[in-house]
C-alpha angles and dihedrals in degrees: 000000000000090000092057090048090051091051091048091048092048091050092051090048091052093048091049090050091050091051091050092048092049091049089051092049091048093052093045097042090122087067100031096053097057089044093053091045089050091049090049093051093042089055090054093045098042096086090054091048094049091045091053089049091053088057087065097254094130122220105296101053095049089049091051091050092049093045091051089049091051093046091050092049095046092045091051091048091047092053092044096046094040094052092042093050092050094045095042094047090050091052097043095101091052092047091050093051093045094047093049090047093051092046091048091051090050092051091049090052091051090049090052088059089062096260106124113215121171101242099199094047092052092048090050090046093049093054096197092182091057091051093051092046089050092053091049091049091049091053090051092050089052089054092050090059089063091060089072091052096111093056091044093052091048091051091048090053093055092044092053091049090051092050091060091050098041095073090054091049090049092054089056093062136055095204112144091206092060091048089050089050089053090052091051093047092049091053091047092048090049091053097045094047095049092042090051090052094049090045090051090050090051092050094048094048092047091049091051091049092049091047091052090047091049097236115166117250091016093162091050093051088047088054088051090052090051095049098041093045086080084072105069120221097350097049096059090052093050091046092053096053100077094043093049091048089050090051090053091049095046100038129354145287092277092061090045090052091051089050091051089053090049091052091049093050094048095046093044092049095048101028100041104028112023101033098052090050097052099033093048130208124310097044098081127104128211116255091246092052090049090053094044092046089052090055095041099047091040090055092044101043107012126231094340088053089056091052093047094038096106097042089049092048090046088054090054091046093051091048092050091047093060094066126063093218093058101029091100090061090054089051091053091050092051129085124258092254091059093058095054 
C-alpha cells in the first residue's frame, strides 16, 4: 500500500516539475529560441568543423571559415527576404484582385455546368486578402529571425569550440551516464544531418521546377520548402500553398494543378522513399504525434518551435528509447513501421 502511494506521489512530483519547466521555457522563449536554433545549426556545421581540424588547421582557422560561410549565407538570405518582402507587400493589392477574379471566373464556369455554387459566399469564405496578408506577415517574421544573427553566430562559435573539447573531457571519465549521453547525441546528430540534406535536396529541386515554370520568387518558395520539410507531411503542404497561389495569379488553374502534382511527386519521392532508407528505422514519428508536436512546440516557442518541432520530438524519443523504464513511451511516439 505504501509502495503504491510512493509511486503516485513520485508521478505527481514529476508532472509538477514538467509543468514548472515548461512554464519557465515559455517565459524565457526569447532566450531559448536563439539557443535552440544555434544548437541546430552547430549540429549541422560540426562535421565540417571537425573535418577542417583534421586537416591540421587548428581551431581558429576552421572557425573563421565557418563564420565567413554563415555571414555570407545570412547576408544572402537577408537580401533575398528583404527584397521579396518589400516587393510582395507592394504587390499584395494586385495579387488579391487577380486571385479573386480568377476564382470568380472558375465559379462561373462551374455554374455553367449546371452545378449551382453561391459565388459571393465562396469568395467571402475564401478570404483571399487574409491569405495574402498572412503570406506577407510570414515573410516579415522570417526576416525578423535574421536580426538575431549576431548572437546566433556567437553562440555557434562557442558550441563548436566545446564540441572539440567534449571528446577529451569524456575520455577523462568512466561515467556511464556521459557515455549514454554521447550515444543519444550521436543519434540526434545523425538524424539532423541527414534530414538537413534531404530538406536541401527538396528545396533545390522545388526551386528548379519553379524557375523552369517561371513562378515569381522561386528561390524564396524553395527556401520555404527546405525549412518546412523538417515538418513531415504537414510541412510540404504548407510550403506548396504560396507557390500554387502564385501560379494561379500568374497563369491559370491548369498550371497550378501541374505544380501541385510536381510538389506531390518530389515530396513523395524524397519523404516516403529516400528518407526512410537513409534515416533507418526507429527515428520515425506517428502522424498524430507529428501534428500534436507541431501544435505544442509552436505554442511553446513560436514559429521556430513549429519548424524544429519534429527534431525536438525526435530528440526526446531517442532519449526515452535509451532507458528500459521509458522505452514504452518512445514506442508509442514512433510510427507503426518502426515497431515491426
